[in-house]
C-alpha positions in Angstrom: 131.8 132.9 105.1 131.5 131.6 108.6 129.0 134.4 109.6 126.6 133.4 106.5 127.0 129.7 107.5 125.8 130.6 111.1 122.9 132.4 109.6 122.0 129.5 107.3 122.2 127.0 110.3 119.9 129.3 112.3 117.6 129.7 109.5 117.0 125.9 109.1 117.2 125.3 112.9 120.0 122.8 112.4 120.1 121.9 116.1 116.5 120.7 115.8 117.8 117.6 114.1 117.9 116.1 117.5 114.1 115.3 116.9 114.2 112.8 114.1 117.8 111.7 114.0 117.7 109.6 117.2 114.7 107.7 115.9 116.6 106.8 112.7 119.5 105.7 114.7 117.2 103.8 117.1 115.7 101.7 114.3 119.3 101.3 112.9 120.6 99.7 116.1 117.4 97.6 116.5 117.8 96.3 113.0 121.4 95.5 113.5 120.8 94.2 117.1 123.6 96.3 118.3 126.3 98.4 116.8 125.7 98.9 113.0 128.4 99.1 110.4 130.2 102.4 110.6 129.7 103.0 106.8 126.0 102.5 107.2 125.9 104.8 110.2 127.8 107.5 108.4 125.6 107.4 105.3 122.4 107.4 107.4 123.5 110.5 109.4 124.2 112.1 106.0 120.8 111.3 104.7 119.0 112.5 107.7 121.0 115.9 107.8 120.4 116.3 104.0 116.7 115.6 104.0 116.0 117.9 107.0 118.2 120.7 105.6 116.3 120.6 102.2 112.9 120.4 103.9 113.5 123.2 106.4 115.0 125.5 103.7 112.1 124.8 101.4 109.7 125.6 104.4 111.4 129.0 104.8 111.2 129.7 101.0 107.5 128.7 100.8 106.5 130.7 103.9 108.7 133.8 103.2 105.8 136.2 102.5 103.8 134.9 105.5 106.9 135.1 107.8 107.4 138.8 106.6 104.0 139.8 107.8 104.0 137.8 111.0 105.4 139.9 113.9 106.9 136.7 115.4 108.8 135.6 112.4 109.6 138.9 110.5 113.3 138.6 111.8 113.9 135.4 110.0 116.8 135.3 107.5 114.8 135.3 104.4 112.3 137.9 105.1 114.9 140.0 106.8 117.1 139.8 103.7 120.0 138.0 105.5 119.8 135.2 102.9 118.8 135.5 99.3 116.2 133.3 97.5 119.0 132.1 95.2 121.2 131.0 98.2 118.1 129.2 99.8 117.3 127.4 96.5 120.9 126.4 96.2 120.8 125.0 99.7 117.7 123.0 98.9 119.4 121.5 95.7 122.7 120.7 97.4 121.3 119.1 100.5 118.7 117.1 98.4 121.7 115.8 96.2 123.5 114.7 99.4 120.3 113.0 100.6 119.9 111.0 97.3 123.7 110.3 97.3 123.6 108.8 100.8 120.6 106.7 100.1 122.4 105.4 97.0 125.4 104.6 98.9 123.3 102.5 101.4 121.2 100.1 99.3 118.7 100.0 96.7 115.7 99.9 99.1 116.6 103.2 100.7 117.1 104.8 97.3 113.7 103.6 96.3 112.3 105.1 99.4 114.1 108.4 99.0 111.8 110.3 96.5 108.8 109.5 98.6 110.5 110.4 101.9 111.8 113.7 100.7 108.8 114.6 98.6 106.6 114.2 101.7 108.8 116.4 103.9 108.8 119.1 101.1 104.9 118.7 100.7 104.3 119.4 104.4 105.3 123.0 103.9 102.3 123.6 101.7 99.6 121.8 103.8 98.8 124.8 106.0 97.3 126.3 103.0 94.5 123.8 102.9 94.2 121.5 105.8 94.4 121.7 109.6 95.8 118.2 109.6 99.2 119.6 108.7 100.6 118.5 112.1 99.7 114.9 111.3 101.5 115.3 107.8 104.5 116.5 109.6 104.4 113.6 112.0 104.1 111.2 109.1 107.1 112.9 107.4 109.3 112.4 110.6 107.8 108.8 111.1 109.8 107.7 108.1 113.1 108.5 109.8 113.1 105.2 111.7 111.8 103.3 108.6 114.9 104.5 106.7 117.1 103.3 109.5 115.7 99.9 109.5 115.8 99.6 105.7 119.5 100.7 105.7 120.4 97.5 107.6 117.8 95.0 106.3 117.2 96.1 102.8 113.6 95.6 103.3 110.6 96.3 105.5 110.5 92.8 106.8 110.2 92.7 110.6 110.0 96.6 111.0 108.2 97.5 114.2 105.7 99.9 112.8 104.5 100.8 116.3 107.6 102.9 116.5 106.8 105.0 113.4 103.2 105.4 114.6 104.5 106.6 118.1 106.8 109.3 116.2 103.8 110.3 114.2 101.5 111.1 117.2 104.4 112.5 119.3 105.4 115.0 116.6 101.8 115.9 115.8 101.2 116.6 119.5 104.1 118.9 120.1 103.7 120.7 116.6 100.0 121.3 117.5 101.1 123.1 120.8 103.8 125.0 119.2 101.4 126.2 116.4 99.3 128.0 119.2 102.0 130.8 119.0 100.6 131.8 115.5 96.9 130.9 115.9 95.7 134.4 115.7 97.9 135.3 112.6 97.2 132.0 110.8 93.4 132.7 111.2 93.8 136.3 110.0 95.3 135.2 106.8 93.4 132.1 106.1 96.1 129.5 107.1 95.0 126.2 108.5 96.3 124.7 111.8 94.6 123.1 114.7 94.9 126.1 116.9 93.7 128.4 114.1 90.5 126.3 113.3 89.8 124.5 116.6 91.1 127.1 119.1 93.9 126.8 121.6 92.0 124.9 124.4 90.8 122.2 121.9 94.2 121.9 120.3 95.7 121.3 123.8 93.2 118.6 124.5 94.0 117.0 121.2 97.8 117.3 121.9 97.3 115.4 125.2 95.4 112.5 123.4 98.2 112.4 120.7 101.0 112.2 123.3 99.0 109.6 125.2 98.7 107.5 122.1 102.5 108.1 121.4 103.4 106.8 124.9 101.5 103.7 124.4 103.0 103.1 121.1 106.5 103.6 122.2 105.9 101.2 125.2 104.5 98.6 122.6 107.6 99.0 120.6 109.6 97.9 123.5 107.4 94.8 124.0 107.4 93.9 120.4 111.2 94.1 120.1 111.7 92.2 123.4 113.7 95.1 125.1 114.7 94.8 128.6 114.4 97.1 131.7 116.6 99.6 130.3 114.1 100.6 127.6 111.3 100.8 130.1 113.4 103.1 132.3 113.6 105.3 129.2 109.8 105.0 128.7 109.3 106.4 132.2 111.5 109.4 131.5 109.6 109.8 128.3 106.3 109.7 130.0 107.7 112.4 132.6 109.0 114.6 129.9 105.5 114.5 128.0 103.7 115.2 131.3 105.9 118.1 132.2 105.6 119.9 128.9 101.8 119.8 129.2 102.2 121.0 132.8 104.3 124.0 132.1 102.5 125.3 129.0 98.9 126.2 129.0 96.4 127.6 126.4 96.3 130.9 128.3 100.1 131.0 128.9 102.4 130.3 126.2 105.4 131.9 127.7 107.3 128.7 128.3 106.4 127.0 125.1 110.0 127.1 123.7 111.3 125.2 126.8 108.6 122.7 126.2 109.2 122.3 122.5 112.9 122.2 122.4 114.2 120.8 125.8 111.5 118.2 126.5 111.2 116.8 123.1 114.9 116.7 122.6 115.1 114.8 125.9 112.4 112.3 124.7 114.2 111.5 121.3 117.6 111.1 123.0 116.3 109.1 125.9 114.6 106.5 123.8 117.7 106.0 121.6 120.1 105.7 124.5 117.6 103.4 126.3 117.4 101.2 123.3 121.2 101.0 123.0 121.6 100.1 126.7 118.8 97.4 126.3 120.6 96.0 123.3 124.0 96.0 125.0 122.8 94.2 128.1 120.5 91.6 126.6 
């Protein structure tokens, strides 16, 4: 049982929840102007984990045949036969049920938002079949995380700092564009769309730099809009350094350190902005 659980968690890259969850919690504490009610905090975490689990599992199901033919991904749980289609679909249904339950337990607005948020995250898995803008779709899906955190407290969209969601959108699109370079040749050979497959690695890296520059500006504007203090801007400096470093260590002609860039630096960015926001609110 525990062995199978470990396989499932690895299949959906559970540890990567660190990308979206901190932004949901960041909006949560901004809306609450400090520590949110523990009941709301609990259900927001459940909702985030449920949505991401459903989305990642559906992604693995949708891409099973592509993964089986791609040398980089042939060892994944589904194509390798370590997890069955039935088990995967059951995980999608159960995690989706937990997501909707959590949204219902928070308030009516989060429940109203829930079908659109989950639908968009599931739809992303199909976009590589017809558009190279798939990276922006993923960014949009994750950009809904802080919206959900805000609505969980306020029960409305009033006062929401949309700069934050736009920042998440371009941040995600930038690092996903870089990560997609690993499969550029394969995607091109089977007719899948991605920026690296259509535009080439060098142009994709240039776009990623632009996306991350925009994200940095938008995250900075979020602090100004929400009247955060110096702690937040210390976090912005760390964020800028992490963005710069991941472009420094990964090049179109050398992708050997891309996993360090993708996982370490982007995890640092998400956690840093959340912690900086909490410190700012605690000291204002």
